[in-house]
C-alpha positions as a Markdown table, in Angstrom:
| # | Residue | x | y | z |
|---|---|---|---|---|
| 1 | Met | 83.9 | 38.8 | 144.1 |
| 2 | Thr | 81.2 | 38.5 | 141.5 |
| 3 | Pro | 79.7 | 41.9 | 140.5 |
| 4 | Pro | 76.0 | 42.3 | 141.0 |
| 5 | Ala | 73.8 | 41.0 | 138.2 |
| 6 | Glu | 72.1 | 44.3 | 137.5 |
| 7 | Thr | 75.4 | 46.2 | 136.9 |
| 8 | Pro | 75.9 | 45.0 | 133.2 |
| 9 | Thr | 72.3 | 45.5 | 132.5 |
| 10 | Ala | 72.2 | 49.0 | 133.9 |
| 11 | Ser | 75.4 | 50.0 | 132.1 |
| 12 | Gly | 74.2 | 48.5 | 128.8 |
| 13 | Ala | 70.7 | 50.0 | 128.9 |
| 14 | Ala | 71.9 | 53.6 | 128.2 |
| 15 | Pro | 73.8 | 52.8 | 125.0 |
| 16 | Arg | 71.0 | 50.7 | 123.7 |
| 17 | Ser | 68.5 | 53.5 | 124.3 |
| 18 | Arg | 70.6 | 56.1 | 122.5 |
| 19 | Pro | 70.2 | 54.7 | 119.0 |
| 20 | Arg | 66.5 | 54.3 | 119.6 |
| 21 | Ala | 66.1 | 57.9 | 120.7 |
| 22 | Ala | 68.3 | 59.0 | 117.7 |
| 23 | Leu | 66.3 | 57.0 | 115.3 |
| 24 | Leu | 63.0 | 58.3 | 116.7 |
| 25 | Leu | 64.2 | 61.9 | 116.5 |
| 26 | Leu | 65.4 | 61.4 | 112.9 |
| 27 | Ala | 62.5 | 59.3 | 111.7 |
| 28 | Val | 59.8 | 61.8 | 112.6 |
| 29 | Pro | 61.0 | 64.7 | 110.4 |
| 30 | Val | 62.3 | 62.4 | 107.6 |
| 31 | Leu | 59.0 | 60.5 | 107.4 |
| 32 | Ala | 57.1 | 63.8 | 107.5 |
| 33 | Ala | 59.2 | 65.1 | 104.6 |
| 34 | Leu | 59.0 | 61.9 | 102.5 |
| 35 | Leu | 55.5 | 60.7 | 103.2 |
| 36 | Gly | 53.8 | 64.0 | 104.3 |
| 37 | Pro | 52.8 | 65.1 | 100.8 |
| 38 | Leu | 51.1 | 61.8 | 100.1 |
| 39 | Ala | 49.2 | 61.9 | 103.4 |
| 40 | Ala | 48.2 | 65.5 | 103.2 |
| 41 | Gly | 46.8 | 65.5 | 99.7 |
| 42 | Asp | 46.7 | 68.4 | 97.2 |
| 43 | Ala | 46.2 | 72.1 | 98.0 |
| 44 | Ser | 42.4 | 71.8 | 98.1 |
| 45 | Ser | 42.9 | 70.0 | 101.5 |
| 46 | Ala | 44.2 | 73.3 | 102.9 |
| 47 | Arg | 40.9 | 75.2 | 102.8 |
| 48 | Asp | 40.9 | 78.9 | 103.5 |
| 49 | Ala | 39.9 | 79.8 | 107.0 |
| 50 | Leu | 40.3 | 82.6 | 109.5 |
| 51 | Pro | 44.0 | 83.5 | 110.1 |
| 52 | Ser | 45.9 | 82.4 | 113.2 |
| 53 | Arg | 43.2 | 80.2 | 114.5 |
| 54 | Pro | 44.0 | 77.8 | 117.4 |
| 55 | Pro | 43.7 | 74.0 | 116.8 |
| 56 | Asp | 40.2 | 72.6 | 116.3 |
| 57 | Ala | 38.5 | 69.5 | 114.8 |
| 58 | Glu | 38.9 | 70.8 | 111.2 |
| 59 | His | 42.4 | 72.1 | 111.6 |
| 60 | Pro | 44.4 | 69.9 | 114.2 |
| 61 | Leu | 47.3 | 72.4 | 114.3 |
| 62 | Gly | 45.3 | 75.5 | 113.6 |
| 63 | Thr | 45.8 | 77.9 | 110.8 |
| 64 | Asp | 48.7 | 80.2 | 109.9 |
| 65 | Val | 48.6 | 84.0 | 109.4 |
| 66 | Leu | 47.2 | 83.5 | 105.9 |
| 67 | Gly | 44.4 | 81.2 | 107.0 |
| 68 | Arg | 46.1 | 78.0 | 105.7 |
| 69 | Asp | 45.9 | 74.7 | 107.5 |
| 70 | Val | 49.2 | 74.4 | 109.5 |
| 71 | Leu | 49.1 | 70.6 | 109.4 |
| 72 | Trp | 48.9 | 70.6 | 105.6 |
| 73 | Leu | 51.8 | 73.1 | 105.4 |
| 74 | Val | 54.0 | 71.0 | 107.8 |
| 75 | Leu | 53.4 | 67.8 | 105.8 |
| 76 | His | 54.3 | 69.6 | 102.6 |
| 77 | Gly | 57.2 | 71.7 | 103.9 |
| 78 | Gly | 59.8 | 69.0 | 104.8 |
| 79 | Ser | 60.7 | 67.8 | 101.4 |
| 80 | Ser | 62.2 | 71.1 | 100.3 |
| 81 | Val | 64.2 | 71.3 | 103.6 |
| 82 | Leu | 65.6 | 67.7 | 103.2 |
| 83 | Ala | 66.4 | 68.0 | 99.5 |
| 84 | Ala | 68.1 | 71.4 | 99.8 |
| 85 | Ala | 70.2 | 70.4 | 102.8 |
| 86 | Leu | 71.3 | 67.1 | 101.3 |
| 87 | Gly | 72.0 | 68.7 | 97.9 |
| 88 | Ala | 74.2 | 71.4 | 99.5 |
| 89 | Leu | 76.0 | 68.8 | 101.6 |
| 90 | Leu | 76.6 | 66.7 | 98.5 |
| 91 | Val | 78.0 | 69.7 | 96.6 |
| 92 | Gly | 80.4 | 70.5 | 99.5 |
| 93 | Val | 81.6 | 66.9 | 99.9 |
| 94 | Ala | 81.9 | 66.3 | 96.1 |
| 95 | Ala | 84.1 | 69.3 | 95.7 |
| 96 | Gly | 85.9 | 69.3 | 99.1 |
| 97 | Val | 87.2 | 65.7 | 99.1 |
| 98 | Pro | 89.1 | 65.8 | 95.8 |
| 99 | Leu | 90.5 | 69.3 | 96.7 |
| 100 | Gly | 91.7 | 68.0 | 100.1 |
| 101 | Leu | 93.3 | 65.0 | 98.5 |
| 102 | Leu | 95.0 | 67.3 | 95.9 |
| 103 | Ala | 96.3 | 69.5 | 98.6 |
| 104 | Ala | 97.7 | 66.5 | 100.6 |
| 105 | Gly | 99.8 | 65.4 | 97.6 |
| 106 | Pro | 103.6 | 65.6 | 97.5 |
| 107 | Arg | 103.7 | 69.0 | 95.7 |
| 108 | Arg | 103.9 | 71.8 | 98.3 |
| 109 | Leu | 103.2 | 74.6 | 95.7 |
| 110 | Leu | 99.9 | 72.9 | 94.8 |
| 111 | Asp | 99.1 | 72.5 | 98.5 |
| 112 | Glu | 99.6 | 76.2 | 99.1 |
| 113 | Thr | 97.7 | 77.3 | 96.1 |
| 114 | Val | 94.7 | 75.1 | 96.9 |
| 115 | Met | 94.5 | 75.9 | 100.6 |
| 116 | Arg | 95.1 | 79.7 | 100.2 |
| 117 | Gly | 92.4 | 79.9 | 97.6 |
| 118 | Leu | 90.0 | 78.0 | 100.0 |
| 119 | Asp | 91.0 | 80.3 | 102.9 |
| 120 | Leu | 89.9 | 83.2 | 100.8 |
| 121 | Leu | 86.5 | 81.6 | 100.3 |
| 122 | Leu | 86.3 | 80.7 | 104.0 |
| 123 | Ala | 86.6 | 84.4 | 104.9 |
| 124 | Phe | 83.2 | 85.3 | 103.4 |
| 125 | Pro | 80.3 | 85.1 | 105.8 |
| 126 | Gly | 77.7 | 82.7 | 104.4 |
| 127 | Leu | 74.6 | 84.8 | 104.9 |
| 128 | Leu | 76.4 | 87.8 | 103.3 |
| 129 | Val | 77.1 | 85.8 | 100.2 |
| 130 | Leu | 73.5 | 84.6 | 100.0 |
| 131 | Met | 72.3 | 88.2 | 100.5 |
| 132 | Thr | 74.5 | 89.4 | 97.7 |
| 133 | Leu | 73.3 | 86.5 | 95.5 |
| 134 | Ala | 69.7 | 87.5 | 96.2 |
| 135 | Ala | 70.4 | 91.2 | 95.6 |
| 136 | Thr | 71.7 | 90.3 | 92.1 |
| 137 | Gly | 68.4 | 88.6 | 91.3 |
| 138 | His | 69.5 | 85.0 | 91.7 |
| 139 | Arg | 66.8 | 83.8 | 94.1 |
| 140 | Glu | 66.1 | 80.4 | 92.6 |
| 141 | Trp | 66.4 | 77.4 | 94.9 |
| 142 | Tyr | 69.2 | 75.8 | 92.9 |
| 143 | Trp | 71.4 | 78.9 | 93.3 |
| 144 | Leu | 70.8 | 78.8 | 97.0 |
| 145 | Val | 71.7 | 75.1 | 97.3 |
| 146 | Ala | 74.8 | 75.5 | 95.0 |
| 147 | Val | 76.2 | 78.5 | 96.9 |
| 148 | Ala | 75.5 | 76.9 | 100.3 |
| 149 | Gly | 77.3 | 73.8 | 99.2 |
| 150 | Val | 80.3 | 75.8 | 97.8 |
| 151 | Leu | 80.6 | 77.6 | 101.2 |
| 152 | Gln | 81.2 | 74.1 | 102.8 |
| 153 | Val | 84.1 | 73.2 | 100.5 |
| 154 | Pro | 86.9 | 74.8 | 102.5 |
| 155 | Ala | 86.0 | 73.1 | 105.8 |
| 156 | Val | 85.6 | 69.7 | 104.1 |
| 157 | Ala | 88.9 | 70.1 | 102.2 |
| 158 | Arg | 90.7 | 71.0 | 105.4 |
| 159 | Leu | 89.4 | 67.9 | 107.1 |
| 160 | Val | 90.4 | 65.6 | 104.3 |
| 161 | Arg | 93.8 | 67.2 | 103.9 |
| 162 | Gly | 94.4 | 66.9 | 107.7 |
| 163 | Ala | 93.3 | 63.2 | 107.8 |
| 164 | Ala | 95.4 | 62.4 | 104.7 |
| 165 | Leu | 98.5 | 64.1 | 106.1 |
| 166 | Ala | 98.3 | 62.3 | 109.5 |
| 167 | Pro | 101.6 | 60.5 | 110.3 |
| 168 | Gly | 100.1 | 57.0 | 110.3 |
| 169 | Thr | 98.3 | 57.6 | 107.1 |
| 170 | Arg | 101.3 | 59.0 | 105.3 |
| 171 | Thr | 103.5 | 56.0 | 106.4 |
| 172 | Val | 101.0 | 53.6 | 104.9 |
| 173 | Val | 100.7 | 55.7 | 101.7 |
| 174 | Glu | 104.4 | 55.8 | 101.2 |
| 175 | Ala | 104.7 | 52.0 | 101.8 |
| 176 | Leu | 102.0 | 51.4 | 99.2 |
| 177 | Arg | 103.8 | 53.7 | 96.7 |
| 178 | Met | 107.0 | 51.8 | 97.2 |
| 179 | Gln | 105.1 | 48.5 | 96.5 |
| 180 | Gly | 104.1 | 49.9 | 93.1 |
| 181 | His | 100.4 | 50.7 | 93.8 |
| 182 | Gly | 99.0 | 53.5 | 91.7 |
| 183 | Trp | 97.0 | 56.7 | 92.7 |
| 184 | Thr | 93.6 | 55.0 | 92.2 |
| 185 | Tyr | 94.4 | 52.1 | 94.5 |
| 186 | Ile | 95.9 | 54.3 | 97.2 |
| 187 | His | 93.2 | 57.0 | 97.2 |
| 188 | Leu | 90.1 | 55.1 | 96.3 |
| 189 | Arg | 90.8 | 52.0 | 98.5 |
| 190 | His | 93.1 | 52.8 | 101.3 |
| 191 | Leu | 92.4 | 56.5 | 101.9 |
| 192 | Ala | 88.7 | 56.1 | 101.3 |
| 193 | Arg | 88.5 | 53.7 | 104.3 |
| 194 | Glu | 90.7 | 56.0 | 106.5 |
| 195 | Leu | 88.5 | 59.1 | 105.6 |
| 196 | Ala | 85.2 | 57.4 | 106.0 |
| 197 | Ala | 84.9 | 57.9 | 109.8 |
| 198 | Pro | 85.9 | 61.5 | 110.0 |
| 199 | Leu | 83.9 | 62.4 | 106.9 |
| 200 | Ala | 80.8 | 60.7 | 108.4 |
| 201 | Thr | 81.2 | 62.6 | 111.7 |
| 202 | Asp | 81.8 | 65.9 | 109.9 |
| 203 | Ala | 78.9 | 65.3 | 107.5 |
| 204 | Ala | 76.4 | 65.0 | 110.4 |
| 205 | Gly | 77.6 | 68.2 | 112.0 |
| 206 | Arg | 77.9 | 69.9 | 108.6 |
| 207 | Phe | 74.3 | 68.9 | 107.8 |
| 208 | Ser | 73.3 | 71.0 | 110.8 |
| 209 | Val | 75.4 | 73.9 | 109.6 |
| 210 | Val | 73.9 | 73.7 | 106.1 |
| 211 | Leu | 70.4 | 73.4 | 107.5 |
| 212 | Tyr | 70.9 | 76.4 | 109.7 |
| 213 | Leu | 72.3 | 78.4 | 106.7 |
| 214 | Leu | 69.5 | 77.5 | 104.4 |
| 215 | Ala | 66.8 | 78.0 | 107.1 |
| 216 | Ser | 68.3 | 81.4 | 107.9 |
| 217 | Ala | 68.3 | 82.4 | 104.3 |
| 218 | Asn | 64.6 | 81.3 | 103.9 |
| 219 | Phe | 63.8 | 83.0 | 107.2 |
| 220 | Leu | 65.2 | 86.3 | 105.9 |
| 221 | Gly | 63.3 | 85.9 | 102.6 |
| 222 | Leu | 66.4 | 85.2 | 100.6 |
| 223 | Gly | 65.4 | 81.8 | 99.3 |
| 224 | Leu | 62.0 | 80.3 | 98.7 |
| 225 | Pro | 59.0 | 82.5 | 98.1 |
| 226 | Ala | 56.8 | 83.6 | 101.0 |
| 227 | Ser | 54.0 | 81.3 | 99.9 |
| 228 | Ser | 56.2 | 78.2 | 100.2 |
| 229 | Pro | 55.3 | 75.6 | 102.9 |
| 230 | Asp | 59.0 | 75.2 | 103.7 |
| 231 | Trp | 59.4 | 74.8 | 107.5 |
| 232 | Ala | 61.8 | 77.8 | 107.8 |
| 233 | Val | 59.5 | 80.0 | 105.7 |
| 234 | Leu | 56.6 | 78.8 | 107.9 |
| 235 | Ile | 58.5 | 79.9 | 111.0 |
| 236 | Glu | 59.3 | 83.3 | 109.5 |
| 237 | Arg | 55.8 | 84.0 | 108.3 |
| 238 | Asn | 54.2 | 83.1 | 111.7 |
| 239 | Ser | 56.8 | 84.5 | 114.1 |
| 240 | Asp | 54.6 | 87.5 | 114.9 |
| 241 | Ala | 51.8 | 85.2 | 115.8 |
| 242 | Leu | 53.9 | 83.0 | 118.2 |
| 243 | Phe | 51.7 | 83.8 | 121.3 |
| 244 | Thr | 48.3 | 83.6 | 119.5 |
| 245 | Gln | 49.1 | 80.5 | 117.3 |
| 246 | Pro | 52.3 | 78.9 | 118.7 |
| 247 | Ala | 51.8 | 75.6 | 116.8 |
| 248 | Ala | 52.5 | 77.3 | 113.5 |
| 249 | Val | 56.0 | 78.2 | 114.8 |
| 250 | Leu | 56.9 | 75.5 | 117.3 |
| 251 | Val | 55.9 | 72.5 | 115.2 |
| 252 | Pro | 58.2 | 73.3 | 112.2 |
| 253 | Ala | 60.9 | 74.5 | 114.6 |
| 254 | Gly | 60.7 | 71.2 | 116.5 |
| 255 | Leu | 61.0 | 69.2 | 113.3 |
| 256 | Leu | 64.1 | 71.1 | 112.2 |
| 257 | Thr | 65.6 | 70.6 | 115.7 |
| 258 | Ala | 64.8 | 66.9 | 115.7 |
| 259 | Leu | 66.4 | 66.5 | 112.2 |
| 260 | Cys | 69.7 | 68.0 | 113.4 |
| 261 | Val | 69.9 | 66.3 | 116.8 |
| 262 | Gly | 68.8 | 62.9 | 115.6 |
| 263 | Gly | 71.3 | 62.8 | 112.8 |
| 264 | Asn | 74.2 | 63.8 | 115.1 |
| 265 | Leu | 73.3 | 61.3 | 117.7 |
| 266 | Leu | 72.9 | 58.5 | 115.2 |
| 267 | Val | 76.3 | 59.1 | 113.6 |
| 268 | Asp | 78.0 | 59.5 | 117.0 |
| 269 | His | 76.6 | 56.2 | 118.1 |
| 270 | Gly | 77.7 | 54.5 | 114.9 |
| 271 | Leu | 81.3 | 55.8 | 115.3 |
| 272 | Ala | 81.4 | 54.9 | 119.0 |
| 273 | Arg | 80.3 | 51.3 | 118.1 |
| 274 | Arg | 82.9 | 51.1 | 115.4 |
| 275 | Thr | 85.6 | 52.2 | 117.8 |
| 276 | Arg | 84.7 | 49.6 | 120.4 |
| 277 | Arg | 84.8 | 46.8 | 117.8 |
| 278 | Arg | 88.4 | 47.8 | 117.0 |
């Protein structure tokens, strides 16, 4: 019996719509972060006005508690969010991948040394570390990014170590060693392909973790100065005016949410598509 003609169409519509929704969710905050400063102009565009005013013709999103144009702040606040989160994620991956491969090597003593040291780092709460850093006077943005990245190293290293020690991976690695291939070929060609999928999946979720950590630090006043247009700082500065001027809180909060959800959905779709092709 031939299945109804609409069945394949109906079953295929949902998967096709998912990447579009993910791209749309991701494109809005990313484009706002990259092109927003060009569209908004310089600081003179954010003319002083009465604080916490609702949207009007002159200020489409109203003003914040300091009387600044919320639209101008939103268009200027995404670049710091995107740069800090990507920078911290890059630090975590750049340090975690080699440590994970080192721990997955044949020397058990080295494995124990690396992993127990990373377990010690994993025991420290992220916000507590950032609060301690701020209390010692290290409030610059690069300290915040560096420490947030270092806090991701244990989780990244554990993921890499687990993937490299998987039975199927170990069998291939041993076979390549018996064929005379060196460390560079095995790790940079074979293991790199094997680790690409789990690393991509973890990177999307870890981006959300890093973004949450950095946003929480900025929300608590541990990172960027209070005058910064950063989306997290904007939420913190206007949280008391949520009911009188909700756009100053909900718009940057929505952009942060779209950035996390869109990135996760896009990576999940890409990995699912790669699995179906296999």
